[in-house]
C-alpha positions as CSV (number, residue, x, y, z in Angstrom):
1,M,96.7,-3.6,160.7
2,E,94.3,-3.7,157.8
3,Q,96.2,-0.9,156.0
4,E,99.5,-2.9,156.5
5,A,97.9,-6.0,155.0
6,L,96.7,-4.0,152.0
7,D,100.1,-2.4,151.5
8,R,101.8,-5.8,151.6
9,A,99.4,-7.3,149.1
10,Y,99.7,-4.3,146.8
11,N,103.5,-4.5,146.8
12,E,103.5,-8.3,146.0
13,I,101.5,-7.9,142.8
14,K,103.9,-8.6,139.8
15,G,101.4,-8.4,137.0
16,I,97.9,-9.0,135.7
17,E,96.4,-11.7,133.5
18,A,92.9,-11.7,132.3
19,Y,90.9,-13.9,130.0
20,V,87.3,-13.5,128.7
21,G,85.1,-15.2,126.1
22,G,85.4,-18.6,124.6
23,H,83.0,-21.3,123.9
24,F,80.8,-19.9,121.1
25,G,83.0,-17.0,119.9
26,D,86.2,-15.1,120.1
27,S,88.2,-15.0,123.3
28,Y,90.6,-12.4,124.5
29,E,93.7,-12.5,126.7
30,I,95.7,-9.8,128.2
31,E,98.9,-10.0,130.3
32,I,100.8,-7.1,131.8
33,D,104.1,-7.9,133.5
34,F,104.9,-5.0,135.9
35,E,108.6,-5.8,136.2
36,S,109.4,-5.9,132.4
37,R,106.5,-3.5,131.5
38,L,105.5,-5.9,128.8
39,L,101.9,-5.9,127.6
40,V,100.6,-8.8,125.5
41,W,97.1,-8.8,124.0
42,K,95.6,-11.8,122.1
43,R,92.3,-12.4,120.3
44,L,91.7,-16.0,119.6
45,D,89.2,-16.6,116.8
46,S,87.3,-19.8,117.4
47,Y,85.8,-19.9,113.9
48,S,88.4,-19.0,111.4
49,G,91.5,-19.9,113.5
50,K,93.0,-16.5,112.6
51,D,94.3,-15.1,115.8
52,D,95.5,-11.6,116.6
53,Y,98.6,-10.8,118.7
54,Y,99.9,-7.5,119.9
55,E,102.9,-6.9,122.1
56,K,104.2,-3.6,123.5
57,T,106.5,-2.3,126.2
58,L,104.6,0.2,128.3
59,R,106.1,3.6,129.3
60,K,107.0,3.8,133.0
61,D,104.6,6.7,133.6
62,T,101.7,4.9,131.8
63,L,102.2,1.7,133.8
64,T,102.5,3.6,137.1
65,G,99.3,5.4,136.4
66,F,97.5,2.1,135.6
67,I,98.8,0.5,138.7
68,E,97.9,3.4,141.0
69,S,94.3,3.6,139.6
70,T,93.4,0.0,138.9
71,V,95.5,-2.4,140.9
72,L,94.9,-0.8,144.2
73,L,91.2,-1.2,143.6
74,A,91.6,-4.9,142.8
75,V,93.6,-5.4,146.0
76,R,90.9,-3.7,148.1
77,I,88.2,-5.9,146.4
78,A,90.2,-9.1,147.1
79,F,90.8,-8.0,150.7
80,W,87.1,-7.2,151.1
81,Q,86.2,-10.6,149.8
82,R,88.6,-12.3,152.2
83,M,87.1,-10.4,155.1
84,A,83.6,-11.2,154.0
85,K,84.3,-14.9,154.0
86,K,85.6,-14.7,157.6
87,A,82.4,-13.0,158.7
């Protein structure tokens, strides 16, 4: 049952979005769309207003390797957190 829930959650993930930084300095954003394979990276400079932007379509094998090594771990962490809240 637990493995089925993990598999279902894993298969429902369509991408990743992350944001870090901010108030007193630069902030960074990254988005990866698993369906289009589009990666978008941004650095937002809070002082000069000069932002950096990078966009790339990932190779299928690169994205597959990333998903297999990283996303599964994230799903397991999320599942563990959910189970810990129930306890």
